[in-house]
N, C-alpha and C positions, 0 to 999 in steps of 0.2 A: 787759342781762340777762346774768347769769353762767351759763355752761354748767356743769352739774354733772359731777363726776368720780366714777368708780367704781373706786377703787384695789383694793378687795377683789375685784372681778370681774376686773380686769385681771391680777392676780397669778396665779390658776390658769390663765388663758388663756395667759400667757407661759410658764408651766411646761409646759403641754401642747404648745406650739409647739417648745420646746427639746427635749422628750422625743421628738418625732416626727422630729427631724433626726438622721439616721444618718451616720456617717463614710463617705466614699467612698475606696476603695482601688484603685489602678491594678493592672492585670493584668501578667503576666510572659509574654512571647512568645519562643519559640525559633524563629529564622528560618533557613531554608535558601535562600540567594540563588542565582539563576542567574548567568550571565556576560553581559557586554556589555550589550545593550539590556535584557535581562531584569533585570539588576542595577539599572538606572536606574528601571525600573518598580517593583521591590521597594523601592528606596530611598525613593521618593515615599510609599509606603504606610507604611513604618516611621517615617519622619519625622513623619507625622501621628499615629502612635501615641504617639511621644515627646511631642509637643505636648499630648496628652491625658493626660499623666502616667502612661503605661504604660512599663514597662521592657522593653528589647529586647536579646536576646542573639543574636548572629549567629554561626552555626557555619560556618566557612570553611576550605577546604584551604590549606595553606601555599604551594601552587603556583598559586593563583588569579591569573589575568592581569588581572582587573577589580576585584575587591574589595580596596581598599588598606587593609588592617587596621593599617598603621603610620601612617596619616594621623591627626595629632593632633586635627584638627577633628572627624573622625568618632568617634575614641576618646572624645571628651568627651560624645558623645550616645549611643553604642552600646557595648555590651559585646561584644568579639570573643572567641570561643573558636576558636583555631587548632589544627587537627590535621594531622599529618604524612601525606603520601602519597608513594609510591615513584617519583614522576616530577617533572620540573622544569616550570617555566612554559613554557620553550622547547619541550619535548616535547609539552606540551598544545596549544600553538599550531600545531605543525608540520602535522598533518593538515588543519587549517582553511586554512592558507596554501597548502598543496599543492592543495586542492580549488579554491580561488579562482584560482590560476594555471592549473590544468587547464581550468577553465570558460572562460577567455579565449581558448582556441585552437579554438573551434567543434567540439567533439567530437561523435561520433555518439551516437544514443540508447543503443546498446549500451554504448559506452564510459562514458557518464554513469551508466548503471545499475550497471556493475561498480565504478566509482569510488565511487558512493554507498554500495554495499554495504560496500566496504572502509572508507569513512569511518565508517559506522554501527558497524561491528565494532570499530574503534579507540576510538570514543567510548564504546561499551559497556564496553570494557576499563578505560578511565579511570573510568567510573562505578562499576564493581565495586571498583576499588582505593579509591575514596572510601568506599564502603560498608564495606569492611574497616577503613579508617582510623577509622571511627566505631564500628561495631557490635562489632568484635573488639578494641577498645581498652577494657579493663575500667576503667581509671582514668577515662577520659573519660565512659563510660556511668554510672559512679558519680557523677561531677560533675553530669551531666544529671539524674539521679534526685534528688539532694540539692537541686537548684535549684527543684524543685516548679513546673514551668511550667504555665501555664493553657491554653496553646494552642501548636500548631506551625503556623507559616506557611511554606508550601512553594511554591517555583517549580516549575511543572509539568515542567520538563526536568531537574530534579535527582533522581537515583536514591536510593531507600531512605529518603527523608524520611518517607514513609508508614509504613515498617517501624519506624523509630525512634519515631514517635508511638504506634504500636501497642504496642511494647515498654514505653514509658513510661506507657501508659494515658492519653494526653492527646489531646484533640480535634484534628483536622487541618483546616486551611483551605488550599486551593490558590489561589494569587494570580492565576492566569490560566486562562481557559477555553480550553485549547489541547491537545486530544488528537484524534488521527485518528478520525473517525467519532463523536466525543464519547463514546468508549468509557469513559474514566475517570468522566465525569459520569454515565453510565448504569449501569455495572456497580459502581463503587465508591461514587458519591454517591447512587445509587438515584433519580436524576432521571428524570422521566417524559418520554420522547421517542416520540411517535407519528409513525411515518415519513410518514404522509400529511399531517401538519400542522406538524411541527417539523423544520426542516432541520438536518442534522448537519454539523459541521466536516469538510472545508473547503468544503462546498457553500454557495453564497452566495444561496440562495433565501430567500423569506419564508413566512409561513403561508398565502399564497394561491398554490398551485402548480398548474401544468397537469398533465395525466396523465403526460406524458413526464418532467416535472421530479420528480413523485412517484416514478416508476419509478426514475429515477437516484438519488434520495435513498434509496430502499429498498435498491438494490444497494449503495450506499456504506455504508449502515447494516449490512447483513449481512456484506459483505466485510471491513469494518474489524473487526467483532466476531470473525470467524473468524481473520483474520490476527494480530490482537492476542493472541488466546488461544493460537494456535500459536507465535507468537514468544515469548510468556511461558513456555510449557512448555519451549521449547528453550534459554532463556537464564537466567531468574531464578527459576523455580519451585523448583528444587532449593536455591538459595541461601536463599530465604525459609523453606523448610521446615527447613533446617539451623539458621538463627538462631532460629526459633520453637521448635525442638526443644530448644535449649540453655537456654531461659528457663523 
């Protein structure tokens, strides 16, 4: 027995299926990579983005000790935008090496605290210089605007990536959940953190905490919020206001 065919019915069905198929376009991500192990983590993420047909532009200082923007293998996959900073790779590595050598000689808690404050101050200076190299570079900012990025992917230890995203009007994604007391997640990301149930970094509890653990979590929660707010007011608040006031 011959099975009947219905060409007249198949034709409109085929047209309907073709009409419902829409083209898929990859997105364009602007990436602020961290250094050392943070770059390895970020690289894994952006390699997956490239595999899914998204384009990636990596914004990197010319003194980066980790991100090899001259690597031909990476250049074939990623687009590097290199900006100038007023320090060398050796100057950037110097405080890190000093801190490592210092830590090997069994220093006292007071010495560690003083050295850590000095290290953080020098790191902050490098971060500010990177911010200037991007946000006060009119040509670079014009290039970023013209690129029409869909998202900014930021390592949590890189300064001013959030400010660049805000100036460009582009959504921001932080690659690591890594802020003291989960302050960024709570204050910037508006994530819900109930101190009695949600442990904040670097506390290693779970959602079932004893009274003492909940008390420690609450103290960490409040102290990190106060210290972050105070530190921000003393270091970067004026800078952000200056940049935002220029736009």
